[in-house]
Every structure is written in C-alpha cells, then in structure tokens.
C-alpha positions in Angstrom: 90.6 100.6 138.9 91.0 100.9 135.2 94.0 101.2 133.0 93.8 103.9 130.3 94.7 103.1 126.7 98.0 105.1 126.7 100.2 102.6 128.6 98.8 99.7 126.7 99.4 101.4 123.3 102.8 102.7 124.5 103.8 99.1 125.2 102.6 97.9 121.8 104.4 100.8 120.0 107.5 100.2 122.1 107.5 96.5 121.4 107.0 97.1 117.6 109.8 99.6 117.4 112.1 97.4 119.5 111.4 94.5 117.1 112.1 96.7 114.1 115.4 97.8 115.7 116.5 94.2 116.3 115.4 93.3 112.7 117.3 96.2 111.2 120.5 95.9 113.3 120.6 92.1 113.2 121.6 91.9 116.8 119.3 91.0 119.7 121.6 92.6 122.1 121.6 89.9 124.7 121.1 91.5 128.1 120.4 94.8 126.4 117.1 93.7 124.9 115.0 94.2 128.0 116.5 97.6 128.5 115.7 98.5 124.9 112.1 97.4 125.4 111.7 99.3 128.6 113.3 102.4 127.1 111.0 102.2 124.0 108.0 101.7 126.2 108.7 104.8 128.3 109.8 106.7 125.2 106.5 106.0 123.5 104.5 106.9 126.6 106.4 110.2 127.1 106.1 110.9 123.3 102.3 110.5 123.6 102.3 113.0 126.5 104.5 115.4 124.6 102.4 115.2 121.5 99.2 115.9 123.5 100.9 118.8 125.3 102.1 120.6 122.2 99.1 119.6 120.1 100.6 117.6 117.3 97.6 115.9 115.8 99.2 114.6 112.5 98.8 110.9 113.2 96.4 109.8 116.0 95.2 106.4 117.1 92.1 107.5 119.1 93.6 109.9 121.6 97.1 108.4 121.3 99.7 110.5 119.4 101.3 107.8 117.3 103.8 110.0 115.5 105.4 111.7 118.5 105.3 108.4 120.4 107.2 106.7 117.6 109.8 109.4 117.3 110.5 109.5 121.1 110.6 105.7 121.2 113.3 105.7 118.5 115.2 108.4 120.4 115.1 106.2 123.5 116.3 103.2 121.6 119.1 105.2 120.0 120.3 106.4 123.5 120.4 102.8 124.8 122.2 101.6 121.6 124.8 104.4 121.8 125.4 103.8 125.5 125.7 100.1 124.7 128.4 100.8 122.2 130.3 103.3 124.3 130.4 101.0 127.4 131.1 97.4 126.1 130.2 94.4 128.2 133.9 93.4 128.9 134.9 96.9 130.1 135.9 97.2 133.8 133.6 100.2 133.9 130.5 98.3 132.8 127.9 97.2 135.4 127.9 93.6 136.2 
C-alpha cells in the first residue's frame, strides 16, 4: 500500500500556513493549535481536489494544486479562528 503525494503535501502546506498564522497573530492558541493544524491539513487537501476538479493550473507542485490548497487552508484556519473568538474558553457553552 502506498500513500500518494497529495496527503503528504497537504500536511506540509497545512503546517506551513498554521505556522504563518501563529506568527502573524502572535498567539499559539493553546488547545486550539491542534485544531488549527487539522483544519489547515484538510483544507489544503480539499483545496487540491477542488483545484484539480475545476482545472486551475496557475501554481502547481507536480500534480498538487498549491494555490487553491493554500486558499482553502487559509479559509479553514479563518473559520477555526472565528469560532474560537465567538465561543471563548470560559463560556458555559464551550466544550470542555
């Protein structure tokens, strides 16, 4: 059984964009950091699939659609960051 390059590259792209987000925001997020990394990973993987499906070939790394993967990874990071702001950790509605 072999692993294709898409999940590996999606993890690397997701890790890079998560690190950039932490660097820009100046906050590691505590318990939110693994969720940010997972969201960026799946966002990059989905972004690659979307880029392949709609045929955006502007920035490729082999068969990996880097531009759409990066855009969707940032969208996933933004969703996690917005939800993290809307539901603070001390709230009675936050998951414990």
